[in-house]
C-alpha positions as CSV (number, residue, x, y, z in Angstrom):
1,X,-20.5,-4.4,16.0
2,X,-20.8,-6.7,13.1
3,X,-17.6,-8.7,12.6
4,X,-17.0,-11.9,10.8
5,X,-14.8,-14.4,12.6
6,X,-12.9,-16.7,10.2
7,X,-10.7,-19.7,10.9
8,X,-9.7,-18.7,14.4
9,X,-7.8,-21.9,15.1
10,X,-5.4,-21.5,12.2
11,X,-3.6,-18.8,14.1
12,X,-2.5,-21.4,16.6
13,X,0.3,-22.2,14.2
14,X,1.9,-18.9,15.3
15,X,2.3,-20.4,18.7
16,X,3.7,-23.7,17.3
17,X,0.6,-25.5,18.4
18,X,-0.1,-28.6,16.3
19,X,-3.2,-28.0,14.1
20,X,-4.8,-31.2,15.1
21,X,-5.2,-30.1,18.7
22,X,-8.4,-28.3,17.6
23,X,-9.9,-31.6,16.6
24,X,-9.8,-32.7,20.2
25,X,-10.5,-29.4,22.0
26,X,-12.9,-27.6,19.7
27,X,-15.4,-26.9,22.5
28,X,-13.1,-27.3,25.4
29,X,-11.5,-25.0,28.0
30,X,-8.1,-25.6,26.4
31,X,-9.3,-24.5,23.0
32,X,-10.6,-21.2,24.5
33,X,-7.2,-20.6,26.1
34,X,-5.4,-21.2,22.8
35,X,-7.7,-18.8,20.9
36,X,-7.3,-16.2,23.7
37,X,-3.6,-16.2,23.6
38,X,-3.4,-16.4,19.8
39,X,-5.7,-13.4,19.5
40,X,-3.4,-11.4,21.8
41,X,-0.9,-11.5,18.9
42,X,-3.2,-10.3,16.1
43,X,-2.0,-8.0,13.3
44,X,-4.4,-5.3,11.9
45,X,-4.2,-4.5,8.2
46,X,-6.5,-1.7,7.1
47,X,-7.3,-1.4,3.5
48,X,-7.1,-5.1,3.3
49,X,-9.4,-5.3,0.3
50,X,-7.3,-2.8,-1.6
51,X,-4.3,-3.1,-3.9
52,X,-1.3,-2.8,-1.6
53,X,-3.3,-4.0,1.5
54,X,-4.4,-7.3,0.0
55,X,-0.9,-8.0,-1.4
56,X,0.5,-7.2,2.1
57,X,-2.0,-9.6,3.6
58,X,-1.0,-12.3,1.2
59,X,2.7,-11.8,1.8
60,X,2.2,-12.0,5.6
61,X,0.2,-15.2,5.1
62,X,3.2,-16.6,3.1
63,X,5.4,-15.8,6.0
64,X,3.2,-17.8,8.3
65,X,1.0,-15.1,9.8
66,X,-2.6,-16.2,9.8
67,X,-3.7,-13.9,12.7
68,X,-4.9,-11.0,10.6
69,X,-7.7,-8.6,11.3
70,X,-8.8,-7.4,7.9
71,X,-10.3,-3.9,7.9
72,X,-12.0,-2.2,4.9
73,X,-15.2,-1.1,3.3
74,X,-16.6,-4.5,2.5
75,X,-19.7,-3.1,0.7
76,X,-17.5,-2.7,-2.5
77,X,-18.0,-6.2,-3.8
78,X,-15.8,-5.6,-6.9
79,X,-12.8,-5.8,-4.5
80,X,-13.8,-9.0,-2.8
81,X,-11.7,-11.3,-5.0
82,X,-8.6,-9.6,-3.5
83,X,-9.4,-11.3,-0.2
84,X,-10.1,-14.8,-1.6
85,X,-7.9,-17.6,-0.4
86,X,-6.4,-15.3,2.3
87,X,-6.2,-16.4,5.9
88,X,-7.7,-14.0,8.4
89,X,-9.3,-14.3,11.8
90,X,-11.5,-11.2,11.9
91,X,-13.1,-9.2,9.1
92,X,-14.6,-5.8,10.1
93,X,-15.8,-2.7,8.4
94,X,-13.8,0.5,8.4
95,X,-16.6,2.4,10.1
96,X,-16.8,-0.1,13.0
97,X,-13.1,-0.8,13.4
98,X,-12.2,2.2,15.7
99,X,-14.8,1.3,18.2
100,X,-13.6,-2.4,18.2
101,X,-10.0,-1.3,18.5
102,X,-10.7,0.9,21.5
103,X,-12.4,-2.0,23.3
104,X,-10.0,-4.7,22.2
105,X,-6.6,-3.1,21.9
106,X,-5.1,-5.7,24.2
107,X,-5.6,-8.3,21.4
108,X,-3.6,-6.4,18.9
109,X,0.2,-6.6,18.6
110,X,0.7,-4.5,15.4
111,X,-1.2,-2.1,13.1
112,X,-0.4,-1.8,9.4
113,X,-2.6,1.1,8.3
114,X,-2.8,1.1,4.5
115,X,-6.5,2.1,4.0
116,X,-7.1,5.5,2.5
117,X,-9.0,7.4,-0.3
118,X,-6.3,7.4,-3.0
119,X,-8.1,9.1,-5.9
120,X,-5.9,11.9,-7.1
121,X,-8.7,13.3,-9.2
122,X,-11.0,13.8,-6.2
123,X,-11.1,17.5,-5.1
124,X,-13.5,17.3,-2.2
125,X,-11.2,17.9,0.7
126,X,-13.7,16.9,3.3
127,X,-13.5,13.3,1.9
128,X,-9.8,13.2,2.5
129,X,-10.1,14.9,5.9
130,X,-12.4,12.2,7.1
131,X,-10.9,9.1,5.6
132,X,-7.2,10.0,5.4
133,X,-6.4,12.6,8.0
134,X,-8.8,12.2,10.9
135,X,-9.2,8.4,10.7
136,X,-5.4,8.1,10.7
137,X,-5.1,10.4,13.7
138,X,-7.6,8.1,15.6
139,X,-5.6,5.0,14.8
140,X,-2.3,6.8,15.9
141,X,-3.9,7.9,19.2
142,X,-5.1,4.4,20.1
143,X,-1.7,2.9,19.2
144,X,0.1,5.6,21.2
145,X,-2.2,5.3,24.3
146,X,-1.7,1.5,24.4
147,X,1.9,1.3,23.0
148,X,1.1,-0.7,19.8
149,X,3.5,-0.4,16.9
150,X,2.2,1.3,13.8
151,X,3.2,1.3,10.1
152,X,1.1,3.7,8.0
153,X,0.9,4.7,4.3
154,X,2.1,8.1,3.2
155,X,2.7,8.9,-0.4
156,X,5.2,10.4,-2.9
157,X,2.3,12.7,-3.8
158,X,3.4,14.7,-0.8
159,X,6.5,15.9,-2.7
160,X,4.4,17.8,-5.2
161,X,6.3,18.8,-8.3
162,X,9.6,17.8,-6.7
163,X,11.0,21.4,-6.4
164,X,12.5,20.4,-3.0
165,X,13.7,17.0,-4.1
166,X,12.7,13.6,-2.9
167,X,14.9,13.2,0.1
168,X,13.5,11.6,3.2
169,X,16.6,12.2,5.3
170,X,16.0,15.8,6.3
171,X,12.6,15.9,8.1
172,X,12.9,19.6,8.4
173,X,12.1,19.9,4.7
174,X,8.7,18.4,5.3
175,X,7.4,21.9,6.0
176,X,8.5,23.1,2.6
177,X,6.6,20.5,0.5
178,X,3.7,21.6,-1.6
179,X,1.5,18.7,-2.8
180,X,-0.3,19.2,-6.1
181,X,-3.8,17.8,-5.1
182,X,-6.0,17.2,-2.1
183,X,-5.0,13.6,-1.8
184,X,-1.3,14.6,-1.5
185,X,-2.2,17.3,1.0
186,X,-4.1,14.8,3.2
187,X,-1.1,12.6,3.4
188,X,1.2,15.5,3.9
189,X,-0.9,17.0,6.7
190,X,-0.8,13.7,8.6
191,X,3.0,13.4,8.2
192,X,3.4,16.9,9.6
193,X,0.9,16.1,12.5
194,X,2.7,12.8,13.3
195,X,6.1,14.6,13.5
196,X,4.7,17.0,16.0
197,X,3.3,14.4,18.4
198,X,4.9,14.0,21.8
199,X,2.9,10.8,22.5
200,X,3.7,8.2,19.9
201,X,3.5,4.5,19.3
202,X,6.6,2.7,20.5
203,X,7.4,2.0,16.8
204,X,6.0,4.1,14.1
205,X,6.9,4.1,10.4
206,X,5.4,6.2,7.6
207,X,6.0,4.9,4.1
208,X,6.0,7.3,1.1
209,X,4.9,4.9,-1.7
210,X,6.1,6.0,-5.1
211,X,4.5,4.7,-8.3
212,X,3.4,1.2,-7.2
213,X,2.0,-1.3,-9.8
214,X,1.2,-4.9,-9.8
215,X,-1.5,-7.6,-9.2
216,X,-4.7,-6.9,-7.3
217,X,-5.4,-3.5,-8.8
218,X,-8.3,-4.7,-11.0
219,X,-10.8,-2.6,-9.1
220,X,-9.0,0.7,-9.3
221,X,-10.4,1.7,-12.7
222,X,-9.0,5.1,-13.8
223,X,-6.5,5.1,-10.9
224,X,-5.0,1.8,-11.9
225,X,-1.4,1.8,-13.0
226,X,-0.2,2.6,-16.5
227,X,0.9,-1.0,-16.9
228,X,-2.7,-2.2,-16.2
229,X,-4.2,0.3,-18.7
230,X,-1.5,-0.3,-21.3
231,X,-2.1,-4.1,-21.2
232,X,-5.8,-3.7,-21.8
233,X,-5.3,-1.0,-24.5
234,X,-2.9,-3.3,-26.4
235,X,-5.2,-6.3,-26.1
236,X,-8.2,-4.3,-27.3
237,X,-6.7,-1.9,-29.9
238,X,-3.1,-3.0,-30.5
239,X,-1.7,0.3,-29.3
240,X,-1.1,2.4,-26.2
241,X,-2.1,6.0,-25.6
242,X,0.3,8.0,-23.4
243,X,-0.1,11.6,-22.1
244,X,2.1,14.0,-24.1
245,X,4.3,16.4,-22.4
246,X,3.0,19.9,-21.8
247,X,6.4,21.1,-20.7
248,X,9.3,22.1,-23.1
249,X,11.9,20.4,-20.9
250,X,10.3,16.9,-21.3
251,X,9.7,15.2,-24.6
252,X,6.5,13.2,-25.1
253,X,6.7,9.9,-23.2
254,X,9.9,10.9,-21.4
255,X,8.2,12.0,-18.2
256,X,10.0,10.1,-15.4
257,X,8.6,8.2,-12.5
258,X,10.0,5.9,-9.9
259,X,8.0,2.8,-10.7
260,X,8.1,0.1,-8.0
261,X,6.6,-3.4,-8.1
262,X,4.1,-4.2,-5.4
263,X,6.0,-7.4,-4.6
264,X,9.0,-5.3,-3.6
265,X,6.7,-3.0,-1.6
266,X,5.3,-5.8,0.6
267,X,8.8,-7.2,1.2
268,X,9.8,-3.8,2.5
269,X,6.7,-3.5,4.7
270,X,7.6,-6.9,6.2
271,X,11.1,-5.7,6.9
272,X,9.8,-2.8,8.9
273,X,7.4,-5.1,10.7
274,X,10.1,-7.7,11.6
275,X,13.1,-5.5,12.4
276,X,13.8,-2.7,14.9
277,X,14.5,0.4,12.9
278,X,14.5,4.1,13.6
279,X,11.1,5.7,13.8
280,X,10.2,8.1,11.1
281,X,9.1,8.6,7.5
282,X,10.7,6.6,4.7
283,X,10.6,6.6,1.0
284,X,9.5,3.4,-0.7
285,X,10.5,3.4,-4.4
286,X,13.4,1.8,-6.2
287,X,15.7,4.8,-6.3
288,X,15.7,4.8,-10.1
289,X,13.4,6.9,-12.3
290,X,12.3,5.5,-15.7
291,X,10.3,6.9,-18.5
292,X,6.7,6.1,-19.4
293,X,8.1,5.0,-22.8
294,X,10.3,2.4,-21.0
295,X,7.3,1.2,-19.1
296,X,4.9,0.7,-22.1
297,X,7.7,-0.8,-24.2
298,X,8.1,-3.4,-21.5
299,X,4.4,-4.2,-21.7
300,X,4.5,-4.6,-25.5
301,X,7.6,-6.9,-25.1
302,X,5.8,-9.0,-22.4
303,X,2.8,-9.5,-24.7
304,X,5.0,-10.2,-27.7
305,X,3.3,-7.3,-29.6
306,X,5.0,-4.7,-31.9
307,X,5.2,-1.2,-30.4
308,X,2.5,1.2,-31.4
309,X,2.3,4.3,-29.2
310,X,0.0,7.4,-29.6
311,X,0.3,10.6,-27.6
312,X,-2.8,12.4,-26.3
313,X,-3.3,15.6,-24.3
314,X,-3.2,15.2,-20.5
315,X,-6.8,15.8,-19.2
316,X,-7.3,19.4,-18.1
317,X,-8.5,18.4,-14.6
318,X,-5.1,17.0,-13.7
319,X,-2.7,18.8,-16.1
320,X,-1.4,21.4,-13.7
321,X,-1.2,18.7,-10.9
322,X,0.8,16.2,-12.9
323,X,4.2,15.1,-11.7
324,X,6.8,15.0,-14.4
325,X,9.6,13.5,-12.4
326,X,9.9,11.4,-9.3
327,X,12.8,9.4,-7.9
328,X,13.0,8.2,-4.3
329,X,16.1,8.7,-2.3
330,X,16.5,5.2,-0.7
331,X,19.6,5.8,1.5
332,X,17.6,6.1,4.7
333,X,16.1,2.7,4.2
334,X,19.4,1.1,3.2
335,X,21.1,2.5,6.3
336,X,18.6,0.5,8.4
337,X,20.0,-2.7,7.0
338,X,17.6,-3.4,4.1
339,X,19.3,-5.6,1.6
340,X,16.6,-6.9,-0.7
341,X,17.2,-6.2,-4.4
342,X,14.4,-4.4,-6.2
343,X,13.2,-6.0,-9.4
344,X,14.1,-4.2,-12.6
345,X,11.3,-2.5,-14.4
346,X,11.4,-5.0,-17.3
347,X,11.4,-8.0,-15.0
348,X,8.6,-6.6,-12.8
349,X,6.4,-5.8,-15.8
350,X,7.0,-9.2,-17.4
351,X,6.0,-10.9,-14.1
352,X,2.9,-8.8,-13.7
353,X,1.7,-9.1,-17.3
354,X,2.4,-12.8,-17.9
355,X,1.7,-14.3,-14.5
356,X,-1.3,-12.1,-13.5
357,X,-2.9,-9.9,-16.2
358,X,-2.8,-12.5,-19.0
359,X,-4.2,-15.2,-16.6
360,X,-6.5,-12.9,-14.7
361,X,-4.9,-14.0,-11.4
362,X,-4.6,-12.4,-8.0
363,X,-1.6,-12.3,-5.7
């Protein structure tokens, strides 16, 4: 297996070992002991090169965790900047990770599984079966067998058109949900499978991410957030194009989504990691739906540019699979003791635009 070992001694800080010890014991028996024990406390983050994964890795670094195993498809070089200036101990490819995990499970204390194919315009179900469903089952089974805690990424796409609401409290409603695309179905199938398992990790949390936006999504192209696209459209043309409504009950631009800033998302992930909560599937949005008009107006304001909005037809290939309203019920998370305030849409957009997009910076 090809793995890249990076900065193994830095993880000693997790054990309150003075960094300078390595200067004296670099090739010593004592150094080997320190590395051995530190590696027994490693955290796996899959999708570490991706949008939410790289932000999660950065936040864990900020919290003092340098003992990260970064898992992803490292052949996609356009994503490599997401990993720059991050502290990890092992970097391994998605295809080789499962074999490594089966052989080295004793070195892992937690798995945060965020890697997935997230393209909602992809309609080849076999792609999602391989990367989202079956790969996640393999990770779950290893974690279950060796009693390793697991957080995994689900999606608000599992709720489909929202005809059954967006409530994560009643898990019996899972069977009723009808996602609108193969991506949503792949996440939904895994949620259903997880709920049926008798053998589970000691801690397992599924997170239904709503409309996440923020830094480190430069590589996502068509699938990047509306904030990202609006910023570049305004910079290039002075205006923004929004999908018009194709439903009589929604005016153009007044389609509603629960937009959540990635900085709030990673704080919630860290809460689940560091606190004992009830196992299960949780929504991760803000609990407040806002219009696309609200969103792009915030972008114009952040750039100090006058509003200029044009409405265009929603592409045919996604028109009948388009969500017109999402709003996460957040009561389940709040009952677990979560007290962090979510940023307002306007403040989050301003932070993203002015501190990252305008400066081409990464989180």
